[in-house]
C-alpha positions in Angstrom: -14.1 -9.0 -7.3 -10.9 -8.1 -6.4 -10.3 -6.2 -3.2 -8.6 -3.2 -2.5 -6.0 -4.5 0.1 -4.1 -2.7 2.5 -0.6 -2.7 2.9 2.3 -1.9 5.4 3.0 1.0 7.7 6.7 0.5 6.9 8.1 0.8 3.2 10.5 -1.6 3.9 7.8 -4.2 4.5 7.0 -7.0 2.1 4.7 -4.6 0.0 7.4 -2.7 -1.8 8.2 -5.2 -4.6 5.7 -8.2 -4.1 2.4 -6.7 -3.3 1.2 -7.3 -6.8 2.2 -11.0 -6.8 -1.4 -11.8 -7.4 -4.6 -9.9 -9.2 -6.5 -10.4 -5.7 -3.8 -7.8 -4.3 -3.5 -5.9 -7.7 -5.4 -2.7 -5.7 -3.1 -2.5 -2.9 -2.0 0.9 -2.1 1.4 1.0 -0.6 1.4 3.2 2.4 4.0 5.1 4.4 6.0 5.1 1.5 9.5 7.0 0.5 9.7 10.7 0.7 7.5 12.3 -1.8 7.3 15.4 -4.0 5.2 18.5 -3.6 6.2 21.9 -3.3 5.7 25.2 -1.2 5.7 27.5 -4.0 2.7 26.3 -6.2 4.5 27.0 -9.6 6.2 24.7 -11.8 9.3 27.0 -12.0 9.5 27.3 -8.0 11.1 25.3 -5.6 10.6 21.5 -5.6 11.0 20.5 -1.9 8.7 20.5 0.5 4.9 20.0 0.9 1.7 21.8 -0.1 -1.2 21.4 2.5 -3.9 23.7 4.4 -5.8 26.1 2.4 -3.3 26.0 -0.2 -4.1 22.2 -0.7 -7.9 22.7 -0.2 -8.5 24.9 -3.6 -6.6 22.5 -5.8 -9.0 19.3 -4.5 -11.7 17.8 -6.1 -15.2 18.3 -4.5 -16.1 14.8 -2.6 -19.1 13.0 -3.7 -19.6 10.0 -2.0 -20.7 7.0 -4.1 -24.3 5.8 -3.3 -24.3 2.8 -5.8 -23.2 0.1 -3.5 -23.2 0.0 0.5 -20.8 -2.3 1.8 -22.2 -4.8 4.6 -19.1 -3.4 6.8 -18.6 0.2 6.6 -15.2 1.9 7.2 -14.3 2.4 10.8 -11.1 3.7 12.5 -9.5 3.9 9.5 -10.3 0.6 8.0 -11.4 -0.8 4.7 -14.8 -1.4 4.1 -15.8 -4.8 3.6 -18.4 -6.9 1.3 -19.5 -10.2 2.7 -22.3 -11.2 -0.2 -22.4 -13.4 -3.1 -22.2 -12.0 -6.7 -25.4 -11.6 -8.7 -24.5 -10.4 -11.9 -28.1 -9.5 -12.7 -28.1 -7.0 -9.5 -24.9 -5.0 -10.4 -25.4 -1.2 -10.8 -23.9 0.9 -13.2 -21.4 3.8 -12.3 -20.8 5.2 -15.9 -23.9 5.4 -17.1 -22.5 7.4 -20.5 -19.1 6.5 -22.2 -16.9 9.2 -21.2 -14.0 8.3 -23.5 -14.1 9.6 -27.4 -11.7 6.9 -28.7 -9.0 9.0 -28.6 -5.5 7.1 -28.4 -3.7 7.2 -24.9 -0.2 5.6 -24.3 0.2 4.0 -20.4 3.2 2.9 -18.8 2.7 1.0 -15.6 4.5 -1.4 -13.4 3.5 -5.2 -14.3 4.2 -8.0 -12.2 4.1 -11.6 -14.1 3.6 -11.9 -18.1 1.6 -9.0 -19.4 -1.3 -10.0 -22.3 -0.7 -9.3 -26.1 -2.1 -6.1 -27.5 -5.3 -6.4 -28.7 -6.4 -9.5 -26.2 -10.2 -10.0 -25.7 -9.7 -8.3 -22.0 -8.1 -5.1 -23.4 -10.7 -5.0 -26.2 -13.6 -5.4 -24.1 -12.4 -2.5 -21.6 -11.8 -0.2 -24.1 -15.1 -1.0 -26.1 -17.1 -0.1 -22.4 -14.9 2.9 -21.7 -14.9 4.7 -25.0 -10.9 4.4 -24.8 -7.9 3.1 -27.0 -5.1 2.2 -24.6 -1.9 1.0 -26.1 -0.4 -0.5 -22.8 3.4 0.0 -22.0 3.7 -2.6 -19.1 6.9 -2.7 -17.6 8.5 -5.2 -15.1 7.4 -4.3 -11.7 10.4 -5.6 -10.1 12.8 -3.1 -12.0 10.3 -0.3 -12.5 12.1 2.4 -11.2 15.1 1.8 -13.4 12.7 2.1 -16.5 10.7 5.0 -14.8 14.0 6.9 -14.4 15.2 6.5 -17.9 11.7 7.3 -19.2 11.4 10.6 -17.4 14.8 11.4 -18.4 13.9 11.1 -22.0 12.1 13.4 -24.2 9.6 10.6 -25.0 7.0 10.1 -22.1 4.0 8.3 -22.5 0.7 10.0 -22.2 0.1 8.7 -18.8 2.4 7.0 -16.3 1.8 5.0 -12.8 4.1 6.3 -10.1 4.5 4.1 -6.9 5.4 6.0 -4.1 8.5 3.5 -3.2 10.1 4.9 -6.7 10.1 8.5 -5.6 13.6 9.0 -4.8 16.4 10.9 -6.4 16.1 12.1 -9.6 13.0 10.6 -10.3 10.8 12.8 -7.3 12.2 15.7 -9.1 11.0 15.0 -12.6 7.5 14.2 -11.7 6.9 18.2 -11.2 8.7 19.3 -14.2 7.2 16.1 -16.6 3.6 15.7 -15.3 0.7 18.5 -15.5 -1.3 20.1 -13.6 -4.7 18.2 -13.5 -6.6 21.3 -11.5 -8.2 22.7 -14.7 -10.2 19.2 -15.1 -11.0 18.3 -11.5 -10.4 20.6 -8.9 -13.9 21.5 -7.2 -17.0 20.7 -9.0 -14.9 20.1 -12.3 -14.5 16.5 -11.1 -18.3 15.9 -11.0 -18.0 14.9 -15.1 -16.2 11.8 -13.5 -18.1 10.3 -10.6 -16.0 7.4 -9.2 -13.0 10.1 -9.3 -15.1 12.6 -7.1 -16.0 9.9 -4.7 -12.2 9.1 -3.9 -11.6 10.5 -0.3 -10.0 14.0 0.0 -7.4 12.8 2.1 -6.4 10.4 -0.9 -6.4 13.3 -3.5 -4.2 15.4 -1.0 -1.6 13.1 -1.5 -2.0 13.5 -5.3 -0.6 17.2 -5.0 3.1 17.2 -6.3 5.1 20.4 -6.9 2.2 22.6 -5.6 -0.5 21.2 -8.4 -2.5 18.2 -8.3 -0.8 15.9 -10.6 -1.7 12.5 -9.5 -4.9 10.4 -9.4 -4.7 8.4 -6.3 -5.2 5.0 -5.5 -6.9 5.2 -2.0 -5.5 3.4 1.1 -6.7 2.6 4.6 -5.0 4.4 6.9 -5.3 1.5 9.8 -3.0 -0.4 7.3 -0.5 -2.6 9.4 1.7 -5.6 8.9 -0.4 -8.7 10.2 1.1 -11.2 12.5 -0.4 -14.3 11.2 -0.7 -17.4 13.2 -1.7 -21.1 12.2 -5.0 -21.4 14.1 -5.6 -24.7 13.3 -2.4 -25.8 15.0 -2.9 -23.4 17.9 -6.4 -25.2 18.6 -5.0 -28.6 18.2 -2.1 -27.5 20.6 -4.1 -25.8 23.0 -2.0 -22.7 22.5 -3.2 -19.3 24.0 -2.6 -16.5 21.3 0.2 -14.6 23.1 -0.9 -10.9 24.5 2.8 -9.5 25.5 6.4 -9.4 24.3 7.1 -12.0 27.2 4.4 -14.2 26.5 5.3 -14.6 22.8 8.9 -15.2 23.8 7.7 -17.9 26.2 5.4 -19.4 23.8 7.7 -19.7 21.3 10.1 -21.5 23.3 7.4 -23.9 24.0 6.4 -24.2 20.3 9.6 -24.4 18.8 11.2 -27.9 18.3 14.0 -28.3 16.1 13.9 -32.2 16.2 10.3 -31.9 14.9 11.5 -29.3 12.4 8.9 -26.8 13.8 10.1 -23.3 14.7 7.6 -20.7 16.6 8.3 -17.9 13.7 9.9 -16.3 11.4 11.7 -12.6 11.2 9.3 -10.6 13.5 10.9 -7.1 12.8 7.8 -5.5 11.2 5.5 -6.7 13.9 8.0 -5.4 16.6 7.9 -2.1 15.0 4.5 -1.9 15.8 4.3 -3.5 19.6 6.7 -1.0 20.3 5.2 2.0 18.7 7.9 2.9 16.3 6.7 5.3 13.4 7.0 4.1 9.9 10.1 5.0 7.6 10.4 8.0 5.2 8.4 11.1 5.7 5.8 9.5 8.3 8.8 8.7 10.6 8.8 12.5 11.7 6.6 13.7 14.6 6.5 16.4 17.3 6.1 14.6 20.5 4.4 15.9 23.9 7.6 17.7 24.8 7.6 19.3 21.7 10.6 18.2 19.9 10.6 16.7 16.6 12.2 13.7 16.3 12.9 10.8 13.4 12.0 7.2 14.0 15.2 5.8 14.8 15.7 8.4 17.5 12.7 7.1 19.6 13.9 4.7 22.7 11.1 2.2 21.4 13.2 1.8 18.0 16.1 -0.1 20.1 13.7 -1.8 22.2 11.9 -3.2 19.2 15.1 -4.1 17.5 16.2 -5.9 20.9 13.2 -7.8 21.4 13.5 -9.1 18.0 17.3 -10.3 18.7 15.9 -12.2 21.8 13.6 -14.4 19.6 16.6 -15.0 17.1 19.0 -15.7 20.2 16.8 -18.0 21.7 16.5 -19.8 18.7 12.8 -19.8 17.9 13.5 -18.5 14.2 13.3 -20.7 11.4 17.1 -21.0 10.2 16.0 -20.1 6.8 14.5 -16.9 7.8 17.7 -16.2 9.7 19.6 -16.6 6.7 17.0 -14.8 4.6 16.5 -17.8 2.1 13.5 -19.4 0.8 9.9 -18.2 1.0 8.7 -17.6 4.7 4.8 -18.1 3.4 5.6 -21.6 2.4 7.3 -22.4 5.4 3.8 -21.1 7.2 1.5 -23.2 5.1 3.8 -26.2 5.5 3.8 -25.8 9.1 7.5 -25.2 9.8 6.7 -22.2 11.3 3.3 -21.0 13.2 3.7 -17.6 13.0 5.0 -15.0 10.3 4.2 -11.5 9.4 3.2 -9.7 6.1 0.8 -7.4 4.8 -3.1 -7.9 4.8 -3.5 -9.3 1.5 -1.8 -12.6 2.9 -5.0 -13.4 4.6 -7.2 -14.2 1.5 -4.0 -15.3 -0.4 -3.2 -17.9 2.1 -6.9 -19.1 2.3 -7.3 -19.4 -1.2 -4.4 -21.4 -1.9 -4.7 -24.0 0.7 -8.4 -24.4 0.6 -8.2 -27.4 -2.0 -4.9 -28.9 -0.8 -5.1 -28.5 2.8 -8.7 -28.2 4.1 -7.5 -28.1 7.8 -5.2 -25.2 7.4 -6.8 -21.8 8.9 -4.9 -18.4 9.3 -5.8 -15.8 11.6 -4.1 -12.7 12.5 -3.3 -11.7 16.2 -4.2 -8.3 17.6 -1.0 -6.2 17.9 -0.3 -5.8 21.4 1.8 -3.1 23.2 5.3 -2.9 24.9 3.8 -3.8 28.4 0.9 -6.1 27.2 -1.5 -3.2 26.9 -2.9 -1.0 24.3 -0.7 -0.9 21.2 0.2 2.5 20.1 0.0 2.3 16.1 0.6 4.9 13.5 -1.5 5.8 10.5 -0.7 4.9 7.0 -0.6 7.5 4.2 -4.3 7.9 2.6 -2.6 7.2 -1.1 0.7 5.8 -2.2 0.4 5.1 -5.9 -0.5 7.7 -8.6 -1.4 7.7 -12.4 -0.1 11.0 -13.9 -0.5 12.5 -17.4 2.3 14.1 -19.0 2.7 17.7 -19.6 1.7 18.7 -23.4 -0.6 16.2 -23.8 -3.7 17.0 -25.9 -7.1 17.9 -24.5 -8.4 14.7 -26.5 -5.8 12.5 -24.4 -6.1 14.0 -21.1 -10.3 13.6 -21.3 -9.3 10.1 -22.5 -6.9 9.3 -20.0 -9.3 10.6 -17.2 -12.1 8.4 -18.6 -10.1 5.5 -18.1 -9.3 6.2 -14.6 -12.8 7.1 -13.7 -13.8 3.6 -14.9 -11.1 1.9 -13.2 -12.3 3.6 -10.0 -15.6 2.1 -10.2 -16.9 0.8 -6.8 -17.6 -2.8 -6.1 -21.1 -3.9 -6.8 -20.7 -2.6 -10.3 -20.6 -3.8 -13.7 -17.5 -1.7 -14.3 -15.8 -3.2 -11.3 -16.6 -6.6 -12.5 -15.3 -6.2 -16.1 -11.9 -4.6 -14.7 -11.4 -7.3 -12.0 -12.7 -10.1 -14.1 -12.9 -9.5 -17.8 -16.0 -10.7 -19.8 -18.6 -13.4 -18.6 -18.1 -16.6 -20.5 -14.6 -15.2 -22.1 -12.7 -14.8 -18.8 -14.7 -16.4 -16.2 -18.0 -17.7 -14.9 -20.0 -17.4 -11.8 -20.8 -20.3 -9.7 -22.9 -20.3 -6.6 -22.3 -16.5 -6.6 -18.5 -16.8 -6.7 -16.6 -15.7 -10.1 -13.7 -18.0 -11.3 -11.6 -17.0 -13.8 -10.5 -19.8 -16.7 -7.3 -20.1 -17.8 -7.8 -17.1 -20.4 -8.8 -14.9 -17.4 -5.5 -15.7 -15.3 -3.5 -14.6 -18.1 -5.0 -11.4 -19.4 -7.1 -10.1 -16.5 -4.1 -8.9 -14.4 -2.4 -5.9 -12.9 -3.0 -3.2 -15.9 -6.4 -1.4 -15.4 -6.3 -1.5 -11.7 -3.3 0.4 -11.6 -4.8 3.6 -13.1 -7.2 4.7 -10.1 -9.5 2.7 -7.4 -12.4 3.4 -5.1 -12.4 3.8 -1.2 -10.3 0.9 0.2 -12.6 -2.1 0.5 -12.2 -6.1 0.9 -14.5 -8.6 -1.0 -14.0 -12.1 -1.5 -17.2 -13.8 -2.5 -15.5 -17.2 -2.1 -14.3 -16.6 1.1 -16.5 -14.1 2.7 -15.3 -14.4 6.2 -11.8 -13.4 5.3 -13.2 -10.2 4.2 -14.9 -9.7 7.2 -12.0 -10.6 9.6 -9.7 -8.3 7.6 -12.1 -5.0 8.1 -12.6 -6.1 11.6 -9.0 -6.8 12.3 -8.3 -2.9 11.0 -11.1 -1.6 12.8 -9.8 -3.2 16.2 -6.2 -2.1 15.3 -7.2 1.5 14.3 -8.8 2.1 17.2 -5.3 2.8 18.6 -4.1 4.5 15.8 -2.4 8.0 15.9 -1.1 10.2 13.0 2.5 11.6 13.0 3.1 15.3 12.2 3.6 14.6 8.6 0.6 12.5 8.2 -1.5 13.4 4.8 1.6 15.3 3.6 3.2 14.6 0.3 6.8 15.5 0.9 9.8 15.5 -1.2 13.1 15.7 1.0 16.2 17.8 -0.2 18.4 15.9 -2.6 21.2 15.6 -0.3 19.6 13.7 2.3 18.1 11.3 0.1 20.4 8.5 1.1 20.6 9.6 4.7 18.6 6.7 6.1 19.5 3.8 3.8 21.8 2.3 6.0 19.3 1.4 8.7 17.7 -1.1 6.5 20.7 -3.6 6.4 22.0 -2.7 9.8 18.6 -3.9 11.3 18.6 -7.1 9.6 22.5 -7.6 11.1 21.7 -6.6 14.5 18.7 -8.9 15.1 20.5 -11.9 13.7 23.4 -11.4 16.3 25.9 -9.9 13.8 26.1 -6.5 15.0 26.1 -5.2 18.1 23.9 -2.6 19.8 26.9 0.0 20.1 26.8 -0.2 16.2 23.3 0.9 15.8 23.9 3.7 18.2 26.8 4.6 16.3 24.5 4.7 13.2 22.0 6.8 14.9 24.9 9.5 15.8 26.3 9.4 12.3 23.0 9.9 10.9 22.7 13.1 13.2 25.8 14.6 12.2 26.1 13.9 8.8 22.7 15.5 8.1 19.9 14.2 10.2 19.7 17.2 12.3 19.9 19.5 9.3 17.3 17.7 8.2 15.3 18.0 11.2 15.8 21.9 11.1 14.1 21.4 7.3 11.0 19.7 8.6 10.5 22.3 11.4 10.6 24.7 8.9 8.3 22.9 6.6 5.8 21.9 9.5 5.8 25.4 11.0 4.8 26.8 7.5 2.1 23.9 6.4 0.8 23.2 9.8 1.2 19.7 11.2 -0.6 16.4 9.8 -2.2 15.3 13.4 
């Protein structure tokens, strides 16, 4: 079955556009995302800027009823995903939706899609509709340009019944359209009402809280593990062969990198390690999560942290030392391919790559072993890591939808949120046995039809509590969970954790300069003084005023930590 894969704490990370490159990553939740929409007001006509939290949010939330259908082999700990390490036995799969909740009323759904979507009426869509009692017309849109399509649709008078909204698209007019165009689901889901949909009731409250937009519960969330960090992967097989020790400090990493690099042999130590550097030095994520009140009582943004410049300077040392692959410096080609080819020995990416690279290389390169380094601190001690948001993708129902449409959309979401170990999860993730897949030695294997039809559509509507499960490589699921558990032990929450926040539109592009500047600085194309000047400009051109706005928001709603 498909794992609920975690992703980066930094929205500039690889998960923004590529996280659905395969079905195995289809339930990845993007965390730590862009500023999000919610309101202090609590009514659709009120101020759409701000957030809703505390008691005002609690009364909007569905009652939490944990699922007991299937127990994980590795329970969640320290904000990690749960883990399942067993084989698949179709005869023992449980039922999480004993009664069809859909009535067959038609529902049009728009969702981002990566790859070529299957045709309407295909065997996969037909089987899901039959099982859930739904009649869905999918309006799948290219995930790489989804923001453009989403913005155009929300600006029009013709909105599909249900729309999937990822956090990274919630900027500018799209953010402000969410409250105006999507309905309050509280009359159907708040409190005990959610018990009609047991799989939705089993979604953690923190994830549901992230679904509050404009003072109302509008988003059905895809839960994420809060211990979601970019993983510094290394070629364990090559490390073992060469006798390399895994570095445990920034200085050790640089020293090892110089030893391991041989341009003559066309082997470089690593790719661009910027994402991991931010974690090593304790830099907070971008966006709303970047704000935090320190021990000194002062509210600062990530780029104001001294650690921000320290992380960039360390990354630049790697480039200056010539240990970063030339193509990474040029930002060309695929870093993952360089890693599997042995051209680089370390690269950083989201946690889904652990399984993706293992399965990809299993036949062609059986000696290949990928592992994840534990993130160390700037001084070689424990790291200071920052929790990701507990949800970052939602499905929403348009205002004005009929009661029948609403109930059938919720029925589809409840089916999609079925936990691992159930017939519903198996159907969503693999399709129909014999038609889309077969099970061999406890491992489900898709055929050509399964690979073309059973891809990222239904999984976007909702998801169960985050988990990893790879029946073909159970040890990878164990490693993923245990890595998150170890790293989660050092995790802290920023003052804006768990809040769905929209910044005033006048500040929408205030921090946009930093991403390109970071890329240029670490590659030696800009000076440290240029970064410092950009921080000063950020403050004077709105950063200080934005700080005052956040201060008022936190004073009113309370801190997330």
